[in-house]
C-alpha positions in Angstrom: 43.2 -102.3 48.8 43.4 -99.6 46.1 46.0 -100.2 43.4 48.2 -97.5 42.0 45.9 -96.7 39.1 42.8 -96.2 41.3 44.8 -94.1 43.7 46.1 -91.8 40.9 42.5 -91.4 39.5 41.2 -90.5 43.0 43.9 -87.9 43.5 43.3 -86.3 40.1 39.5 -85.9 40.8 40.3 -84.3 44.2 42.8 -81.9 42.5 40.1 -80.9 39.9 37.5 -80.3 42.6 39.9 -78.2 44.7 41.0 -76.0 41.8 37.3 -75.3 40.9 36.0 -74.7 44.4 38.6 -72.5 45.9 38.5 -69.7 43.2 34.6 -69.8 43.4 34.7 -69.3 47.1 37.2 -66.5 46.8 35.2 -64.9 44.0 32.0 -65.0 46.3 33.9 -63.4 49.1 34.9 -60.6 46.8 31.3 -60.1 45.6 30.2 -59.9 49.3 32.7 -57.1 49.8 31.2 -55.0 47.0 27.7 -55.9 48.2 28.4 -54.6 51.7 29.9 -51.4 50.3 26.7 -50.9 48.2 24.6 -51.4 51.3 26.6 -48.7 53.2 26.2 -46.3 50.2 22.4 -47.0 50.0 22.0 -46.2 53.7 23.7 -42.9 53.0 21.2 -42.2 50.1 24.0 -42.3 47.5 22.1 -44.6 45.1 24.5 -44.1 42.2 27.5 -45.3 44.2 25.4 -48.1 45.6 24.5 -49.1 42.1 28.1 -49.2 41.0 29.1 -51.5 43.9 26.1 -53.8 43.4 26.9 -54.1 39.7 30.5 -55.0 40.6 29.1 -57.6 43.0 26.8 -59.0 40.3 29.7 -59.2 37.9 31.5 -61.4 40.4 28.5 -63.8 40.7 25.8 -63.5 38.1 23.6 -66.1 39.8 23.2 -64.4 43.1 19.6 -63.4 43.6 20.3 -60.8 46.2 22.8 -59.1 43.9 20.2 -59.0 41.1 17.5 -57.5 43.3 19.8 -54.9 44.7 20.9 -53.8 41.3 17.3 -53.4 40.0 16.2 -51.6 43.1 19.1 -49.1 43.2 18.9 -48.5 39.5 15.3 -47.3 39.8 16.1 -45.2 42.9 19.2 -43.6 41.2 17.2 -42.8 38.0 14.4 -41.3 40.1 16.8 -39.1 42.0 18.3 -37.7 38.8 14.7 -37.1 37.4 13.8 -35.2 40.6 16.9 -33.0 40.4 16.2 -32.3 36.7 12.7 -31.3 37.4 13.8 -28.8 40.1 16.4 -27.3 37.6 13.7 -27.0 35.0 11.3 -25.2 37.4 14.1 -22.8 38.1 14.4 -22.0 34.4 17.7 -23.9 33.8 16.2 -26.0 31.0 19.5 -27.0 29.3 20.9 -28.3 32.6 17.7 -30.1 33.2 18.0 -31.8 29.8 21.4 -33.2 30.7 20.1 -34.6 34.0 17.2 -36.3 32.3 19.6 -37.9 29.8 21.8 -39.1 32.6 18.7 -40.6 34.3 17.9 -42.4 31.1 21.4 -43.8 30.9 21.2 -45.0 34.5 17.7 -46.6 34.0 16.8 -47.2 30.3 13.6 -48.8 31.4 12.3 -45.6 32.9 9.3 -44.4 30.9 9.2 -41.2 33.0 12.7 -40.3 31.9 11.7 -40.7 28.2 8.6 -38.5 28.7 10.6 -35.8 30.5 13.3 -35.8 27.8 10.6 -35.3 25.2 8.8 -32.6 27.2 12.1 -30.7 27.9 13.1 -30.9 24.3 9.8 -29.3 23.3 10.5 -26.5 25.8 13.9 -25.8 24.3 12.4 -25.7 20.8 9.6 -23.4 22.1 12.2 -21.1 23.7 14.2 -20.9 20.5 11.2 -20.0 18.5 10.0 -17.3 20.9 13.4 -15.8 21.5 13.3 -12.4 23.2 9.5 -12.4 23.1 9.3 -15.1 25.8 8.3 -13.9 29.2 10.5 -14.4 32.2 7.9 -16.4 34.2 7.5 -18.9 31.2 11.1 -20.1 31.0 10.6 -22.9 33.5 7.3 -24.1 32.1 6.4 -26.6 29.4 4.4 -25.6 26.3 1.4 -27.4 27.8 1.8 -25.5 31.1 2.1 -22.2 29.2 -1.0 -23.0 27.1 -2.9 -23.9 30.2 -1.8 -20.7 32.0 -2.8 -18.6 29.0 -6.2 -20.3 28.9 -6.7 -19.7 32.6 -5.8 -16.0 32.2 -8.2 -15.7 29.3 -11.0 -17.4 31.3 -10.2 -15.0 34.1 -10.8 -12.0 31.9 -14.4 -13.1 31.1 -16.6 -10.3 32.3 -20.0 -10.4 33.8 -23.0 -8.3 32.8 -22.0 -4.7 32.3 -22.7 -2.4 35.3 -23.5 1.3 34.8 -21.0 3.7 36.2 -22.3 7.2 35.3 -20.6 10.4 36.0 -23.5 11.4 38.3 -25.7 8.6 39.6 -28.0 10.9 41.6 -30.9 12.7 39.9 -32.0 15.4 42.3 -34.8 16.9 40.2 -36.0 16.2 36.7 -39.2 17.7 35.3 -40.3 17.4 31.6 -43.7 18.1 30.1 -45.2 16.7 26.9 -42.1 15.1 25.6 -41.5 12.0 23.4 -39.7 8.9 24.6 -36.4 9.6 23.0 -36.2 13.1 24.5 -36.9 11.7 27.9 -34.2 9.1 27.8 -31.6 11.3 26.1 -32.2 14.1 28.5 -31.6 11.7 31.4 -28.5 10.4 29.7 -27.0 13.8 29.3 -27.8 14.7 33.0 -26.0 11.6 34.3 -23.3 11.3 31.6 -24.3 8.1 29.9 -24.8 7.3 26.2 -28.1 6.2 24.8 -28.4 3.8 21.8 -31.7 2.9 20.2 -32.8 -0.2 18.5 -33.0 0.5 14.7 -36.4 -1.2 14.7 -37.7 0.7 17.7 -41.3 1.8 17.3 -41.9 5.1 19.1 -45.4 5.7 20.5 -47.3 8.6 19.1 -48.1 10.2 22.4 -45.9 12.3 24.6 -45.3 11.9 28.4 -44.9 14.1 31.4 -42.1 13.3 33.9 -41.4 14.7 37.3 -38.7 12.9 39.2 -37.2 14.1 42.5 -34.3 12.7 44.6 -33.8 9.4 42.7 -30.9 7.6 41.2 -30.1 6.6 37.6 -31.4 3.0 37.7 -34.6 4.0 39.4 -35.2 6.8 36.9 -34.6 4.4 34.0 -37.0 1.8 35.5 -39.6 4.5 36.0 -39.3 5.6 32.3 -39.3 2.0 31.1 -42.6 1.2 32.9 -44.2 4.4 31.8 -43.2 4.1 28.1 -43.1 0.3 27.8 -39.5 0.2 26.8 -36.7 -2.2 27.7 -33.2 -1.0 28.6 -30.0 -2.8 29.3 -26.4 -1.7 29.9 -24.0 -2.3 27.0 -21.0 -0.9 28.9 -20.3 1.2 32.0 -21.6 4.4 30.3 -23.9 3.2 27.5 -27.4 1.8 27.6 -29.5 0.2 24.8 -33.2 0.8 24.4 -35.9 -1.1 22.5 -39.6 -2.0 22.7 -40.5 -4.2 25.7 -42.0 -7.4 24.4 -41.2 -11.1 24.5 -39.5 -11.1 21.1 -37.2 -8.2 21.9 -36.3 -9.6 25.3 -35.4 -13.0 23.8 -33.2 -11.2 21.2 -31.5 -8.7 23.5 -31.7 -9.8 27.2 -28.4 -11.1 28.4 -28.0 -14.5 30.0 -25.4 -15.5 32.6 -23.9 -18.8 33.7 -23.0 -19.5 37.3 -22.0 -22.5 39.4 -23.2 -22.7 43.0 -21.4 -24.9 45.5 -23.7 -26.1 48.3 -22.0 -26.7 51.7 -24.7 -28.4 53.8 -26.0 -31.2 51.5 -25.8 -34.7 52.9 -27.5 -36.8 50.2 -28.2 -36.8 46.5 -31.9 -36.7 47.3 -31.6 -33.4 49.1 -29.6 -31.9 46.2 -32.2 -33.0 43.7 -35.1 -31.7 45.8 -33.5 -28.3 46.1 -32.8 -28.2 42.4 -36.4 -29.2 41.6 -37.8 -26.6 44.0 -35.7 -23.7 42.7 -36.3 -24.7 39.1 -40.1 -24.6 39.6 -40.1 -21.3 41.5 -37.8 -19.3 39.2 -39.0 -21.0 36.0 -35.4 -21.3 34.8 -35.1 -23.9 32.2 -31.3 -24.7 32.3 -30.6 -25.7 35.9 -28.6 -28.9 36.5 -27.0 -30.7 39.4 -23.5 -32.2 39.8 -23.6 -34.7 42.6 -19.8 -35.2 43.0 -19.3 -31.6 44.1 -22.8 -30.9 45.5 -23.0 -28.2 42.8 -25.8 -26.5 40.9 -25.2 -25.1 37.5 -27.6 -22.4 36.2 -28.0 -20.5 33.0 -30.6 -17.8 32.6 -31.2 -14.1 32.7 -29.4 -11.9 35.2 -32.4 -11.6 37.5 -33.2 -15.3 37.2 -29.8 -16.4 38.2 -29.7 -13.9 41.0 -33.0 -15.2 42.3 -31.6 -18.8 42.1 -28.7 -17.6 44.2 -31.0 -16.1 46.8 -33.1 -19.2 47.0 -30.1 -21.6 47.3 -28.7 -19.4 50.0 -32.0 -19.7 51.9 -32.3 -23.4 51.5 -28.6 -24.5 51.9 -28.6 -24.4 55.7 -26.9 -26.7 58.2 -29.4 -29.1 59.7 -30.4 -28.5 63.4 -29.1 -31.2 65.8 -30.3 -32.6 69.1 -28.6 -34.6 71.8 -30.9 -36.9 73.6 -30.1 -38.3 77.1 -31.7 -41.8 77.3 -32.0 -43.0 80.9 -33.1 -46.6 81.3 -34.0 -47.6 84.9 -35.1 -51.1 85.8 -35.9 -52.5 89.2 -36.6 -56.1 90.1 -37.8 -57.3 93.5 -38.6 -60.8 94.6 -39.6 -62.6 97.8 -39.8 -66.4 98.3 -41.2 -68.2 101.4 -40.8 -72.0 101.9 -42.7 -73.7 104.8 -42.6 -77.5 105.2 -43.5 -80.0 107.9 -44.1 -83.4 106.3 -42.8 -86.9 105.6 -40.4 -87.1 102.7 -39.3 -90.0 100.7 -36.1 -89.6 98.7 -36.1 -85.8 99.4 -39.6 -85.6 97.9 -42.5 -84.6 100.2 -45.0 -87.5 100.5 -44.8 -91.3 100.9 -43.1 -93.5 98.4 -42.3 -97.2 99.1 -39.9 -99.1 96.9 -40.1 -103.0 97.2 -36.8 -104.7 96.1 -35.6 -108.2 96.6 -32.6 -108.9 98.8 -30.9 -111.1 96.3 -28.3 -109.3 94.3 -29.1 -111.4 91.2 -30.9 -109.6 88.6 -32.8 -112.8 87.4 -34.8 -115.2 89.6 -35.4 -118.9 88.5 -39.1 -119.7 88.1 -38.6 -122.7 90.4 -37.9 -120.6 93.4 -41.2 -118.6 93.2 -42.8 -121.1 95.6 -40.3 -120.4 98.3 -40.5 -116.6 98.3 -41.3 -115.0 101.6 -41.4 -111.6 103.4 -37.8 -111.9 104.3 -36.8 -111.8 100.8 -38.0 -108.1 100.4 -36.9 -104.7 101.9 -38.8 -101.4 102.4 -37.3 -97.9 102.8 -39.1 -96.0 105.6 -40.0 -92.4 104.9 -38.2 -89.6 106.7 -39.5 -86.3 108.1 -38.9 -82.7 106.9 -39.3 -79.5 108.9 -38.3 -76.3 106.8 -39.0 -72.5 107.1 -37.1 -70.3 104.7 -37.7 -66.7 103.7 -35.6 -65.0 100.9 -35.8 -61.4 99.6 -34.2 -60.3 96.3 -33.8 -56.7 95.1 -31.9 -55.5 92.0 -31.5 -52.2 90.1 -30.2 -51.6 86.6 -29.5 -48.1 85.3 -28.1 -47.2 81.8 -27.6 -43.6 80.6 -26.5 -43.6 76.9 -26.6 -40.5 74.8 -27.5 -40.2 71.1 -27.0 -37.2 68.8 -29.0 -36.9 65.6 -29.7 -34.3 62.9 -33.1 -33.0 62.1 -35.1 -35.6 60.1 -32.3 -38.1 60.1 -32.7 -41.5 61.7 -30.3 -42.4 64.5 -29.7 -45.8 66.0 -28.4 -46.9 69.3 -27.4 -50.5 70.1 -26.1 -51.5 73.6 -25.8 -55.2 74.4 -24.8 -58.3 72.6 -25.9 -60.6 69.8 -27.2 -64.0 70.7 -27.1 -66.9 68.2 -30.3 -68.7 67.4 -30.7 -71.7 65.2 -33.2 -71.7 62.3 -33.9 -73.8 59.3 -35.1 -77.4 59.0 -34.0 -80.4 60.9 -33.8 -82.7 57.9 -33.6 -86.4 57.8 -30.1 -86.8 56.7 -28.5 -90.2 57.5 -24.9 -91.1 57.7 -22.4 -92.8 59.9 -21.4 -91.4 63.3 -24.8 -89.6 63.9 -26.6 -89.2 67.1 -26.6 -92.5 68.9 -24.7 -94.0 65.9 -28.1 -94.0 64.1 -26.7 -91.8 61.3 -29.2 -89.0 61.9 -27.8 -85.5 62.6 -30.0 -82.7 64.1 -27.8 -80.1 62.6 -28.6 -80.9 59.0 -29.8 -77.8 57.1 -29.5 -75.7 60.3 -28.6 -72.0 60.0 -27.6 -69.6 62.8 -28.8 -66.1 63.1 -27.8 -63.4 65.6 -30.4 -61.5 67.5 -29.6 -58.2 69.2 -30.2 -58.4 72.9 -30.0 -55.4 75.2 -31.0 -51.8 74.6 -32.0 -51.1 71.0 -33.2 -47.6 70.1 -34.2 -46.0 66.8 -35.0 -42.3 66.8 -36.1 -39.7 64.2 -36.1 -36.1 65.6 -37.8 -33.0 64.3 -36.6 -29.7 65.6 -39.2 -26.9 65.8 -37.6 -23.5 66.2 -35.1 -23.0 69.0 -36.7 -24.7 71.9 -39.0 -27.6 70.8 -38.3 -31.1 69.6 -40.7 -33.8 68.4 -39.4 -37.4 68.3 -40.5 -40.7 66.9 -38.8 -43.2 69.2 -38.7 -47.0 69.1 -37.1 -48.5 72.2 -36.7 -52.2 72.7 -35.1 -53.8 75.8 -34.6 -57.5 75.7 -32.6 -60.2 77.6 -32.1 -64.0 77.6 -34.6 -65.4 80.1 -33.7 -69.1 79.7 -32.5 -71.7 77.3 -34.6 -74.7 76.2 -33.6 -77.8 74.3 -35.1 -78.0 70.9 -34.0 -80.9 68.7 -30.8 -81.3 70.7 -29.9 -77.6 70.4 -30.1 -75.1 73.3 -32.3 -72.3 72.1 -32.5 -69.0 73.9 -35.9 -67.7 75.2 -35.6 -63.9 74.8 -37.8 -61.6 76.9 -38.7 -58.4 75.1 -40.2 -55.1 76.1 -40.8 -52.6 73.3 -42.1 -49.0 73.2 -43.1 -47.1 70.1 -43.5 -43.5 71.1 -44.2 -40.1 69.4 -43.7 -37.1 71.6 -43.0 -33.3 71.4 -40.9 -31.8 74.1 -39.2 -28.5 75.0 -35.5 -28.3 75.2 -34.3 -29.9 78.4 -37.8 -31.2 79.3 -37.8 -34.8 80.7 -40.3 -37.3 79.3 -40.9 -40.5 81.3 -42.1 -43.6 79.5 -43.6 -45.8 82.2 -46.2 -48.6 82.4 -43.8 -51.5 81.7 -44.6 -53.2 85.0 -44.6 -57.0 85.5 -45.8 -58.8 88.7 -45.6 -62.5 89.1 -47.0 -64.5 92.0 -46.5 -68.3 92.3 -47.7 -70.7 95.0 -46.6 -74.3 95.0 -48.1 -76.9 97.6 -46.9 -80.5 97.8 -47.5 -83.3 100.4 -49.5 -86.5 101.3 -52.8 -86.6 99.4 -55.8 -86.5 101.8 -53.8 -85.7 104.9 -52.6 -82.4 103.4 -56.2 -81.3 103.0 -57.0 -81.6 106.7 -57.5 -78.1 108.2 -54.6 -77.0 110.4 -53.3 -80.6 110.6 -52.6 -80.6 106.9 -49.7 -78.3 107.5 -47.9 -81.2 109.2 -48.2 -83.3 106.1 -47.4 -80.7 103.3 -44.9 -78.1 102.1 -45.7 -74.7 100.6 -43.6 -72.4 98.5 -44.7 -68.8 97.7 -42.8 -66.7 95.2 -43.7 -63.1 94.5 -41.7 -61.0 92.0 -42.1 -57.4 90.6 -40.3 -56.0 87.6 -40.6 -52.3 86.6 -39.0 -50.5 83.7 -38.9 -46.7 83.4 -37.4 -44.9 80.4 -36.6 -41.2 80.4 -35.8 -39.0 77.4 -34.2 -35.6 77.8 -33.5 -33.6 74.6 -30.9 -30.9 74.3 -30.7 -28.8 71.1 -27.1 -28.4 70.3 -27.6 -26.6 67.0 -30.7 -24.7 65.9 -31.9 -23.6 62.5 -29.8 -20.7 61.2 -32.6 -18.5 59.8 -31.8 -14.8 59.3 -34.1 -11.9 58.7 -32.9 -11.9 55.1 -34.2 -15.5 54.7 -37.6 -14.4 56.0 -38.0 -11.3 53.9 -39.9 -11.5 50.7 -38.4 -10.0 47.6 -40.0 -8.5 44.5 -39.5 -10.9 41.6 -41.3 -9.2 38.7 -44.5 -10.4 37.0 -45.8 -13.6 35.7 -43.9 -13.4 32.4 -40.6 -11.8 33.5 -38.4 -12.2 36.5 -37.0 -8.8 37.6 -35.3 -8.0 40.9 -35.0 -4.6 42.5 -31.8 -3.7 44.4 -31.5 -1.1 47.1 -29.4 2.0 46.4 -25.8 1.8 47.7 -25.0 4.1 50.5 -22.3 5.8 48.5 -24.8 6.6 45.7 -27.5 8.1 47.9 -28.2 11.8 47.8 -27.1 14.0 50.7 -29.7 14.3 53.4 -32.1 17.1 52.6 -31.0 17.5 48.9 -34.6 18.1 47.8 -36.2 21.1 46.3 -37.5 23.6 48.9 -38.8 27.1 48.9 -36.6 30.1 48.4 -34.1 30.7 51.2 -34.8 33.9 53.1 -31.6 35.4 54.5 -32.1 37.3 57.8 -30.0 40.4 58.3 -27.2 39.8 60.8 -26.5 42.0 63.8 -23.7 44.5 63.3 -20.3 43.4 64.5 -18.7 45.3 67.4 -16.4 48.1 66.3 -12.7 47.2 66.6 -10.6 50.3 65.9 -7.4 48.4 65.8 -8.6 45.8 63.3 -6.9 46.3 59.8 -9.1 46.6 56.7 -9.3 43.3 54.8 -8.7 43.3 51.0 -11.8 42.7 48.8 -12.5 39.0 48.0 -11.5 37.7 44.6 -14.4 37.2 42.2 -15.8 33.7 41.8 -15.1 32.3 38.4 -18.3 31.0 36.6 -18.2 29.2 33.2 -20.5 27.2 31.1 -19.6 23.7 29.9 -19.5 23.1 27.0 -18.3 26.4 25.8 -20.4 26.2 22.7 -23.3 24.1 21.5 -24.2 23.0 17.9 -27.3 20.9 17.6 -30.5 20.3 15.6 -34.0 21.6 16.2 -36.0 19.3 18.5 -32.9 17.9 20.3 -32.2 18.3 24.0 -29.3 20.5 25.2 -27.7 20.2 28.6 -25.3 22.9 29.8 -23.5 22.8 33.2 -22.5 25.9 35.1 -19.1 25.3 36.7 -17.7 27.3 39.6 -13.9 27.8 40.0 -11.6 29.5 42.5 -14.4 29.7 45.0 -13.5 30.5 48.6 -15.9 29.9 51.5 -18.9 29.8 49.1 -22.2 29.4 51.0 -25.0 31.0 49.1 -25.4 31.2 45.2 -28.6 32.9 44.0 -28.7 33.8 40.3 -30.8 34.6 37.3 -30.4 33.0 33.9 -31.7 34.4 30.6 -32.5 32.5 27.5 -34.6 33.0 24.3 -38.0 31.4 24.7 -38.6 31.3 21.0 -35.6 29.1 20.3 -35.2 27.3 23.6 -37.6 25.6 26.1 -36.4 25.0 29.6 -37.0 21.3 30.6 -35.1 20.9 33.9 -32.8 22.6 36.4 -30.6 20.2 38.5 -28.4 21.1 41.4 -24.7 20.2 41.0 -22.5 18.3 43.3 -20.2 21.1 44.5 -22.2 22.6 47.3 -23.0 19.0 48.7 -19.6 17.5 48.1 -19.0 17.2 51.9 -22.4 15.5 52.5 -24.1 18.6 53.9 -27.7 19.4 53.1 -28.3 21.8 50.2 -31.5 24.0 49.8 -32.4 24.3 46.1 -35.3 25.8 44.2 -35.9 27.5 40.9 -38.7 29.6 39.4 -39.1 29.5 35.6 -40.8 32.4 33.8 -41.1 30.8 30.3 -42.8 33.7 28.7 -40.0 36.1 29.6 -37.2 33.5 29.1 -35.9 33.9 32.6 -35.3 31.5 35.5 -34.5 32.5 39.1 -32.4 29.9 40.9 -31.6 29.7 44.6 -28.7 27.5 45.9 -27.8 27.6 49.6 -26.1 25.3 52.1 -27.8 24.4 55.4 -27.7 26.8 58.3 -24.6 26.3 60.4 -22.6 24.5 57.7 -19.3 26.0 56.7 -18.6 27.4 53.2 -16.8 25.4 50.5 -13.6 26.2 48.7 -12.6 24.8 45.4 -14.0 23.9 42.0 -17.0 21.9 40.8 -20.4 21.8 39.1 -22.9 24.3 40.5 -26.0 23.4 38.5 -27.2 21.9 35.2 -29.8 23.4 32.8 -31.6 21.2 30.3 -33.3 22.8 27.3 -35.0 21.6 24.2 -34.3 23.4 20.9 -37.4 24.7 19.1 -36.3 26.4 15.8 -33.2 27.0 13.8 -31.0 30.0 14.6 -28.4 31.3 17.0 -29.0 32.3 20.6 -27.4 32.5 24.0 -27.8 31.3 27.5 -26.4 33.8 30.0 -26.2 34.6 33.7 -27.6 38.1 34.0 -27.5 38.5 37.7 -25.8 36.7 40.7 -25.3 37.5 44.4 -22.8 35.0 45.8 -22.2 35.0 49.5 -19.7 33.4 51.9 -20.4 31.7 55.2 -20.4 35.1 56.9 -23.2 36.2 54.5 -20.8 38.7 52.9 -21.3 39.4 49.2 -18.7 37.7 46.9 -18.3 39.1 43.4 -18.8 36.6 40.6 -18.5 36.6 36.8 -21.5 36.5 34.5 -20.8 33.9 31.8 -22.8 33.1 28.7 -22.7 30.2 26.1 -23.7 30.4 22.5 -26.2 27.8 21.0 -26.3 27.2 17.2 -29.5 25.4 16.1 -29.5 24.0 12.6 
């Protein structure tokens, strides 16, 4: 029994345990309450409230792992939610509010490196906005300084211009004729006619001889090319209305010919080898030195002259074509027939044809004492008498196998088809390893150093097609059909014996044409005879003492290939057309004239237009008399010319306030001692609606007079408005003052009625 002291000690320990356990259990229950509240808030995506409840639960029990994990998870989620809201505010331009949200996110999750980065970035934005002040654009308020710098860089890159393209006031040169003029006069006269500026190389060496030029119905670029070939000069556009001229040689071209950089993204490349082959071919043909490939984007980067890069683009467009594809129907047909005949009429012993006598003692004992050999007799042995067999069996077998797989392949790409299974085969060495528990407990294992390989059995096909045009396909085909014939025991392992039939075939077919691959025929004939020796060889009677088995089998395999072109080569007439690419030293391309820049149909010089008299109109007494037509206003532009001797002068005759103008013949007077007429060009007014204009002029240089005929095509209506009627190009001869004047004109409307016109003049001062 317990004494009083022991009992009091026991009660004291129980009291201590009770006072320590009960509050802990109550405390845990209170933590679970906060934990459940946090879970509900987390389900509602309110991570900050969930974090608050999880922290209260963790405060109740610091050692609870679930509370710790929940606090860490929701702290990260709550901080990420604040960062997301702050980023949206910043994108909306509310940078200060975004800054407060980023700071709250950092207070929630001090371990967030993203919050620290965003605070630093947003602070830089605020500092940038304070520095810019009112100069800051509205679309930059929600962007970081890095984003603003990147945007400005992109905008600057977007403003990089290509090679300047000429945009003259008049691209069409209807007629230009100059005799015995030097190079500078030729180019400057063409420039004044078309409204472009001409700048010369300070080191230009002008040839000593003069040239004759007669250009009709051409455009500005063609005229410049004609002059450059004739005078061996090189020209390039500096801006939309200015050209630069120098001597045409390798040194000047290297100094002044513009280079361009361009990236070409190829869409139909399937391998790095194809990309490198295309780049090598283009580099060799165009002789461009700086041409590189970027395999990750299937891109080609080129830097060269304008025409070199344009030729590269043309060649890449011709070569970057999707490969043609073909779909091949593979039809595998196999037939197997067999016939077996069994005929037997003979004696059998133990189910085996023939005679077999087994002598065995009657005694069951396996051992016989030597002393009993003297008493052995015929009664101590037994003999099994043979039986008889009569059998006549005929069996016929017939099987058919048909497989129709399809395989699709691109031109020149290898395609593989595998239908069947993989059969394991053992290979390696059967070593002499010894150990306990081997075969027959001898310690030797036949699987020592044995490896297993898997051989594909079934239909195995490899094909490489080549597509020729739209309707022919050539194919290199390798077809193998195999099966497991039997299994044999080799070293204790059942090894498969695989029958194989293989065809390697090269053929060219039309689209949809069937190709039969035959000749895989196997015929087997087996005859097996067994019976009693000697008796079975007796004619006719030998049938009674023998059995005969005849087995005949035929196997035939036929394979058919039917190609179907599902995508042909996409070759266009542009790919087949040859292009002019310059000479051996210089690559130069020639472009067709745009439709908008072509001259109106029939705008070529023709003979004078003869006007036939019209028949008189019927008399209408009641018709009121029409007032006389207003005179046509003619003016020269410019109104005055001041130039030096030997320089070209171009004046344009403008028509104003014209009504139904159809025919404009006139005569212009000039001083042949001070001016030499170089060219007369029809203006754009009479052909502004695309109608044909008949134009001719007759220059009487000795008298200083030129007769000009301008008329619209028969049946065309007259024109109303303002515009350039014609242009006159002169060369000044000596110093002095002179005039260019219209001394006679006979304007007519579409009804061939005379329209009065002014007779303007322009003064020319030659210094």
